[in-house]
N, C-alpha and C positions, 0 to 999 in steps of 0.2 A: 504493500500500500504506500503510495507516494504522497508528497506534500500537497499536490493538486487535489487528490481525493479527500484529504482532511480539510482543505480549504472549502471544497464544495459542501462537505458535511457541516462546517461551521456556518457558512453563508446561508445554506438552506434552512437550517434549524433556527438561525437568528431571525430570518424573515418570517418563518412560520411562528416563532414565539411572539413576535410583535403582533401578528394577526390574532393570535390567541388572546393576548392581553387586551387588545382593543375591542374584540367582539365576543370573546368566550369560546370561539371555535376557530377552525382553520389550520391548526397545527399539522395534523396528518395530511390534510388536503394539499398544503403547500410543500411539506417536507417529503412525503412519500414518493411523489413522482421524481423529485430532484435526486433523492438518494437512490432510487431504483435504477437510475441511469449509471450509477457507479458500483453499487453493491448487489444489484439484482432485486426484482420485485419482492420476493419472499423475505429476503434479509432486511429490506427497507421497512416492511411492515412490522417486523419484530423489533428492529432498532428503535423506531419511533415510539414504541410503547413505553419506554423508560422516560423520555422527556414528557410524554403525555401524562404519565402518572404524576410526575413531579409538578408540572405546571397546573394541573387540575387541583392538586393538593393545596397549592398556594391560593388559587382563586376561591376554593371552598372555604379555607380558613379565613380569608379576608371578608367573606360575606356570610359567615355562619350565623350572624344575628338575623339574617333575612331568609333563613331556611324555611320559614313559614310559607314562602312563595310556592313551595313544593306541595302544599296541602292540596289533596285531590289528584295528585299525579302518581300516587303509589302504583296503580295498575300499569301506568306507562313504564315506570322504572322496572317493575317485575317482568313485564313483557320484553323490555330491552335486554335484561339479563338473560332471559331464556333465549332470545334471538342471538345474543353474543355467544352463548354456549354452542348453539347450532352452527353459527358462522365459523367458530374456531375449528369445529370438526369437519366442516365442509370446505376448508381453506383451499384444498387442492382439487375440489370436485365441482364447485359452483360454476354454472354457465354465466359468465360475466356479461355477455351480450344481452341475454334475456333479462337479467337482473338490472342492468343499466337502463334498459328501456322502461322497466317497471318504476324505477326510482324517478326517472324523468317525468313520467306521467303524474306521479304522486306529488312531486314538487311543484309542477306546473299547476296542478289542481289547487294546491294550497295557496300558492302565490296569487292566483287569479280569483279564487273563490273561497279562500280560507275563512274569512270573517263570516260568510253566509253558512258555510258548513258547520262551524262551531257554534254559531249563534252569538247573541250578545252576552250570554252568561257562560264563561269557560267551564263551569261545573254542570252545564246542561247535559242531557242524556246523550246527545250527538257527540259531544266532546269525550264523554266517558267511553263511548263505543269506538270512535275513530282513534282516540289517543293510544290505546294499547296496540292497535294495528300498526300505527307508525312506530311505536316503541319496538315491536317485534321485528319489523323490517329494518329499522335503523340498527337494532342490535346485531342482526345477521350481517349487515354491511360493516359494522364495527369489527365483528369477529373475523371477517375475511380480508378486509382492506384497511382497517383502522379509520376509515372515512365514513362517519355517520351524520355529518352536518347537513347534507341535503334533506334528510328525513327528520331527524330530531330538531334541527334548527328550524325547519318549516313549521313544525307543530307549535313550538313556543313562539315563533314569529307571528303565527295566526292568532295567538292569544293576546297579542299587543301588550306584552310586558314592558315596563320601563327598562332602560338600558341596564341598570344595576341588577334588577330582578332577573332580566333575561340572562345575563352572564352567569349568575349564581345557579340558575335553573339548569342551563345546558352543561355547565361545568360539573355540577353534582351528578347528573345523569351519565355524563361521559366518564366521570371518575369511577362510579360503581361498575360500569361496563369495562373500564380499563383494568380494574382489579380482577374481574372475571377473566378477561383476556390474558392477563399476566399469569394467572393460575393455569389456564388452559395451555398456553404456549410452554410453560414450565413442564407440565405433564407430558407434552409431546416432545420434549427435549430440544426445543428450538433455540434456547438461550445458550449458545456456545460462548466460550471465554472471549473470543474476538468481538462478537455482537454485543455482549455485556459491556466490554471496554469502550466500544464506539458509542453506545448509548449513554454511558456515564460521562464520557468526554464531551458529548453534545449537550450536557446539562448546562454548562457555563454560558454558551451563546444563547441557548433557549431561554433561560431564566432572566438573563440581563435584558434581552429584548422584550420578554414578557412584561417586566416591570415598566419599561418605557411605554408599552401599549396601555398598561393599566393607568399610568400617569396621564396619558392623553385622553383616555376614555371619559374621564370626568369633565373634560373640557370640550367635548363634542356635543353639538346640538342634537336633541333626541330625534328630530326629523331626519337629520343627516345620518344619525346612527342607524335608523331603520333602512335608509337607502343603502348603507354599507352592508347591512345584513342581506338585503335582497341581492346586491351585487355578488356577495360571497356565495350565496346559494346558487346563483346562476353559474358562477365559475365552477362550483362543485359539480354541477350537472355536466357542464362542458368537459370538465376533467374526466368524469366517469365515462362519458361517451367516447372521448378521444382514446382513453386507455382500452376501451372495449372494441372500438371499430377502426381506430387509427392504424397507420402502417406499422408493421412489426419491426 
């Protein structure tokens, strides 16, 4: 492994950490494709789980006083954990093209009609029914690619949470899934000494950039923040489609 490989690792995780601090998601979305070009797709997915776990821990600890925002989302979290377990076990078998199309349809549906689907009351029956479905599909995506923002992010975006509540909500769900993913990958023997070393090395640029994103988040207008979330979701879907249907 040369200096250029390490430079790509540092730059990719720094950019991803900044996105994570600013919006609460986007770390695997940004980092995984960059690292995959150097270390391979499977290794990239496993490497980023370490920075993901650390960054989510910081965000959850910062917002633990607002964890009441998760009230009513327990079914979503449980479904996400189940989906993550399924995804970890299907890592080498999932038809990415079919799944990418499914995710695209679901995200488009929520971005265009999310408010009407969920109704004015996030605790309404429709939200309770649709939420676990998105949690399950998002969990499968997290388990296989570590990228769950198109689904999980869409669900919480449709609930119109304020920026701080949005970040703590998605960070908590991602953290629970990341722990599940960590256990699953460990049982599968995917954490080789080299991958663990790369993951730990990447913590420094990830966490420094994360704190920069957190600092700027409090200074971003809520309307602009929602636009950033929409943009990130669109990029997430484009990334999935490119990885599934783009040139090999």
